[in-house]
N, C-alpha and C positions, 0 to 999 in steps of 0.2 A: 358673178353667178354664169357659172357653165351650161352650154345650149339644153345638156340634159337635167337639171336642174330647172331652168324656167320650162321643160316641157311637165316633168312631172308635175309645179306649181299651178302652169296654168292647164293642166290634164285635173286638178280640184274644182275648174270652176265647169267642165264640160261634167264630171262626176254626180257634179250637185242638181245640174239638168237631167240628167239620168234617172237618178234618184225623185224627182219629181215627178216625171215622168212615169215613173211607176209604181207610186203613191197615185197618180189621178187614173190608174187603169191602163196607160198605155206600154210601149216597148222602151225599155230604158236604155236606149242610147241618147248620150248627147253630144254636144259640139257648142268650143264659142272661136270665134275669130279676130283676131287677135294684130295688132298694127306692128310695123319693121320699130318703132318706137317702144313695142310691147303694149300697148294701149289698148285696155279690151275694148275692140269694135261693135261685137255682138255674142248675144249666145241662142241658144235655142235647144228644143229635144225632140225627138222622134214623138211627130203626133197625130199621126195616119187613124190611130183609133181615136184620140178624144174631138178628133176635127172631122170625122170622119172624111180626110183628103188625103189620099193616096200615096200624092207628093210632096207632105211635111214631114220630110225626112228630120234628122238631127243636125246635118249641115245645111241644107238651107234654107233652115228655122234660123240658125247664127247667121248664116248671111244675108237674110233678109232683114234682118233683126239689128244688121250692119246700118243696115240704107247703103246708097248710092258712093261711091269711093272712085277720086279718077282715078286710080290705080290700084292694083290688089299686088304691085309689085313689091317683096317684102314680106307680106300678112303670110302669118300662120295660122290652118285651119286646125282643130285640136279637136280631135273625135272618139269617143270611148269603142270605140271599133273599125276597123278595115273597113274603108268605103267602099259603099257598090258602086256598082257602075255609073248608076245616074249620079251619085254625089262626084264621083271621083271625074264625073265630064265636068258638072260645074268649078271643078278645081282647074282644070287644064281650062275651059275654056274662057276666064277670066284672070289664070295667070298669078291662083296663088301658086307663092314658092314654096311653102312648105307646108306638111301635114305631118302632126304629129298623133300617131295609132294608139290608142291605151291598149291595146290587144285584138291579134287575129288566128287566137289559137279557135274561137268559137265560129269564124266566120272570116275568108280574106275575101276581100274586095277585090277591086281596082288597085293598091297601094303598089303593087310592081310595078303595073303598068305605068303608073307616075312616075316612077323611080325610072325606068325604061327612058321617060316625055323628058327627065330634067327637073323633077320633082324631088324637092329632100324630104327625105323622110324618116323618120324618127319611129319607131315602134320601141314602144316600153315596155312589153308584157305584162301589163300589172295586175296584178291579182285578185284586185276588187272589181275591177273591169269583167276579168274573164267569170268571176265567180256571180256577179250581176247577170252575165248573157246564161250561165251553164243551168245557175237554177232558173231561169226565164226559159228557156229555150224547154227546158224539161216538164215545165207546168203548164204547156202553153207551145204544144209543137203545130199545133194546126194554123194558130197564130205568126206563129215565127215564118212557115213555109210559104205564111200569105206573105208575109212582109218582104222575105228577100225573092217572091216570083215562082217559088217551085208548086 
């Protein structure tokens, strides 16, 4: 299976998390962290609303769910939306090697900065990811602006 096929398969896990978050009344962003061998290490969703915790972004939730790893070299963070600066910093801080981005149409965070700093970026432009966020933003503009710090 080629890299893009893996990325699309792994994106399904992140999309499942995003859909769950939306059903819970939260922001529909999901993520998953995969090991160098393709093992799912952790998965999570944006839980800012559900937990009343502004730091619980999807990527941080997946990272925490993975537990301590000796090294993050070779790991892949899969996220339904381009990672914000906070989550991009997490990727750089811990040396995550690759980020699979479901979409960057509704929000273009730090993925270009990550690429410029040696992180491999796989941008999928997934239609379901775009539709999830477009619909959510249209229905919840104030909550969305809060989430992205505007």
